[in-house]
Each structure stands twice: as structure tokens, then as C-alpha cells.
C-alpha positions, 0 to 999 in steps of 0.5 A: 102285838104293838098297840097304836098310839091314840091321837091326841085333840087338837090333831086335825085327823080327828076332825076329818070325816072317815071314808068307807071300808071297801075291802075285807081281807086279812089286812083289815082283820089284822088291824081290827085285831091291833085296833081292839088290843089298843081299846083294851089296854086303855084304861076303862076303855070301852070303844075305839075308832080308827080315825083316832089311830090315824086310819081315817076309814069307818071302822070302831069297836064297842064292848062295854061288857067289862062295865059291871050292871052295864047290858050290852051286845058284847064285842061289836066290830062296826064297819060302815055303821048307820045308826037306823033308829033311834028313841028318846034322848038323856044327857049323860058324861062322856070322856074319850082317850083323844081327849085325855084331860075332859070329860063332858056332858052330851045329850044322845038317844037313849036307844038305838038300832045300828046296822053294820058290817063286822070285820069279814064283812057279814051285815050286823044290827044291833039294838042298843040302849043306855050306856052301850048306845051312848058309846056306839054314837061317841064311836060314831061321831068319831067316823063323822070327824066329830069329837064329844067336845061338838056335841056339849050341852054347854060349853061353860057348865057342862064341860070337866076337867079330869082328875085322874084319868087311870080310875075314869071310864071312857068311851 
């Protein structure tokens, strides 16, 4: 299976809000499989959103299970996701496959509940905290046409040039 090419900032499609998914069919499931293949083939990739590969639909995948000492729900396919509750705020470093040369400090909710459909159309609800909550919020931002660059605490002091992309973890 061929991975998708990742769109890179400043591609305008990354700034475009996505449309809800309305059809749950084999075509959607094939897209999700290829999107997941793309995420898993990227260094440190723990999340990916459809807009990052040029598909402007509300589809994201998050799986932090490969990260040691990080609690999580495992593989989450999030179609038309909504954060239904959140608690606490914390600052943390984020990176992105679409912004490969930089990382930055972003404020995010520490704990969230996210409701979504999976690739078959079944409703799911996940409790997420810490790094996993951050990754889910990061991917939902992609669906809304936002990048972590739009949420930096300070452009002057909280944006960092990445030293070595292959050894960094991204959301």
C-alpha cells in the first residue's frame, strides 16, 4: 500500500475547515487504512488527519500506544469528532508532519472526552488525558483548519527549529 504524500505548511488546504463525513462505505474504510499506513510510516507519528493528505473531510486517527509510559486508548479512528468535555490546561511541546522543521509550545486541555464515529459509522466515546488528549486536540484542530502554529503560546519564545526530525515525536 502506497502512503499518501503529506501536505506541508503553508499549503492553503491545511487552513481550510473540513466537511463532515456522510457516507460510511468501503471507499471510506480503504481511505482510513491508507491514512493509518501513512501515519505509521512517519517518524514518531501518533496522529494524522485527512486534511494533511488533501482530503477535506472530518477524519483523524490517533494511536499513542507505541510511546512508552504513555497511557491511552490504543487505535482511535475519529470520524466527525467532537470534544464533549475538557478539564485542566497545560502547556506542552508539539510537532506536526505538515510542519516538519519546527515544534512549539501550545496550551491544551489536560483531560478530554471525545465523541466520534469509527470507520463503520459506530458511535464511540473516549476519555483521554495527558499526551493522548493533546494528540486528539491537535488532530481535531487540523479538521478545523488550524495548525499548532496558530496556537503557540508566543511566536517569539515558544517556536523551536527542529534539530533532527527523524528522532522527534510528532502528533
